[in-house]
C-alpha positions in Angstrom: 263.9 220.1 111.1 265.7 218.5 108.3 265.3 220.2 104.7 264.4 218.0 102.0 264.4 218.6 98.3 260.9 217.8 96.9 260.8 214.5 95.0 261.6 215.2 91.4 259.1 213.3 88.8 261.4 212.3 86.1 258.5 210.4 84.2 257.0 214.0 83.7 260.3 215.5 82.5 260.9 213.0 80.1 257.3 213.1 79.0 257.5 216.8 78.5 260.9 216.2 76.8 259.3 213.8 74.3 256.3 215.5 73.6 258.7 218.9 72.9 260.8 216.8 70.6 257.4 215.6 68.6 256.7 218.8 68.3 259.5 220.0 66.8 259.7 217.4 64.2 256.4 218.2 63.4 257.1 221.9 62.9 259.7 220.9 60.3 257.2 218.5 58.6 258.3 215.2 60.0 256.7 212.8 62.4 258.4 211.3 65.4 260.2 208.7 63.8 261.7 211.1 61.0 259.6 210.1 58.4 258.3 213.3 56.2 259.7 215.5 53.8 260.1 219.2 54.1 259.1 220.9 51.1 261.4 223.3 49.2 260.3 225.6 46.2 261.6 224.2 43.5 261.4 227.7 41.3 263.8 229.5 43.6 266.5 231.2 41.8 269.0 230.1 44.4 269.4 226.3 44.6 272.5 226.3 46.7 270.4 228.3 49.3 268.0 225.6 49.1 270.8 222.8 49.1 272.0 224.4 52.2 268.7 224.7 54.1 267.9 221.2 53.2 271.1 220.1 55.0 270.3 222.2 58.0 267.1 220.7 58.2 268.2 217.3 57.6 270.6 217.7 60.4 268.5 218.9 62.7 266.0 216.3 62.3 268.6 213.8 62.8 269.7 215.6 66.0 265.9 215.5 67.1 265.3 211.7 66.2 268.6 211.2 68.3 267.8 213.1 71.1 263.7 211.4 71.0 265.4 208.0 71.0 267.4 208.7 73.9 264.1 209.9 75.8 262.3 206.9 74.7 265.0 204.7 76.3 265.1 206.4 79.3 261.3 206.2 79.8 262.1 202.3 79.0 264.4 202.2 81.8 262.1 204.1 84.4 259.5 201.4 83.7 262.2 198.5 84.0 263.5 200.3 87.3 266.6 200.7 85.9 266.4 204.8 85.4 269.2 206.6 86.9 272.1 204.1 86.8 275.2 204.8 84.9 275.5 202.5 81.9 279.3 202.6 82.3 280.0 202.0 85.7 276.7 200.9 87.3 276.7 203.9 89.9 273.5 205.8 90.5 273.6 209.1 88.7 273.5 212.6 90.9 269.9 213.4 90.9 270.8 216.8 89.9 272.3 215.6 87.0 269.1 213.8 85.9 267.0 216.7 86.8 269.1 218.8 84.3 269.2 216.0 81.5 266.6 213.6 82.0 267.6 211.1 79.2 271.7 211.0 80.0 273.1 208.0 80.3 276.3 208.2 82.3 277.2 209.7 85.4 279.5 213.1 85.4 282.6 211.0 86.1 282.1 208.2 83.3 281.0 211.2 80.9 284.1 213.2 81.6 285.8 210.1 80.5 284.5 209.9 77.0 
């Protein structure tokens, strides 16, 4: 009797990640496109701390938007039947790698060359 691993629902993984990213952006006061504004107390005595916090939030929002964009792209590739193919070499990406990082664009060999 063959020991087969259960099939992974990559669409569900990607949609779950998309939902999580959108929720994180929302908690920071931004929508999924990154539009919005985090409010700061203009009367706060330490303006350098406010500036530092604003920079941290803006960096985090940029990172979240970038990851969300990669997830959206992976969902498009899934719909088009091109999901799981390395964008550099054209070889299939290992299913374990896809399960760990559903929006990954490169196989492990090509990712190591970057």
